C-alpha positions in Angstrom: 48.2 -80.1 -28.2 45.1 -80.1 -26.0 44.8 -77.1 -23.6 44.2 -77.6 -19.9 40.8 -76.5 -18.8 40.6 -72.9 -17.4 37.9 -73.9 -14.9 37.5 -76.9 -12.7 34.0 -77.5 -11.4 33.7 -79.8 -8.3 30.4 -81.3 -7.7 29.9 -83.5 -4.6 26.8 -85.6 -4.9 24.7 -88.1 -3.0 21.4 -89.4 -4.4 20.6 -86.3 -6.5 18.8 -88.1 -9.3 16.1 -85.5 -9.2 18.5 -82.6 -9.7 21.6 -83.8 -11.6 20.2 -83.3 -15.1 19.5 -79.6 -14.4 22.9 -79.3 -12.8 24.8 -80.7 -15.7 22.6 -78.8 -18.3 23.4 -75.6 -16.5 27.1 -76.2 -16.8 26.9 -77.2 -20.4 25.0 -74.0 -21.2 27.8 -71.8 -20.1 29.6 -69.6 -22.7 33.0 -70.7 -21.5 33.9 -74.2 -23.0 37.3 -74.6 -21.3 36.1 -76.5 -18.2 36.2 -79.8 -16.6 33.5 -81.3 -14.4 34.7 -83.5 -11.5 31.8 -85.3 -9.8 32.5 -86.8 -6.4 29.9 -89.4 -5.5 29.2 -90.4 -1.9 27.9 -93.9 -2.9 24.5 -92.8 -4.4 21.9 -95.6 -4.3 19.5 -94.0 -6.8 19.8 -93.5 -10.6 22.3 -90.6 -10.3 25.3 -92.5 -11.7 23.4 -93.8 -14.7 22.4 -90.2 -15.6 26.0 -89.0 -15.2 27.3 -91.8 -17.4 24.9 -90.9 -20.2 26.2 -87.3 -20.2 29.8 -88.5 -20.1 29.3 -90.7 -23.1 27.7 -87.9 -25.1 30.2 -85.1 -24.3 33.8 -84.9 -25.7 35.2 -83.3 -22.6 36.0 -85.8 -19.9 33.6 -86.0 -17.0 35.4 -87.5 -14.1 33.6 -89.6 -11.5 
């Protein structure tokens, strides 16, 4: 049975293509692995969503958008 994440990280975004890699890498580098990342997009018009989707495909945890 899969455990529920201990930590929920909420990340509201809007056109943060320049910073989203660093943000996600920082979360991935944490010693706690029982977390979920919930990204709330405000209709970004840059490459932010493409970057997030690449991370979501590579990671076994669910990255919600």
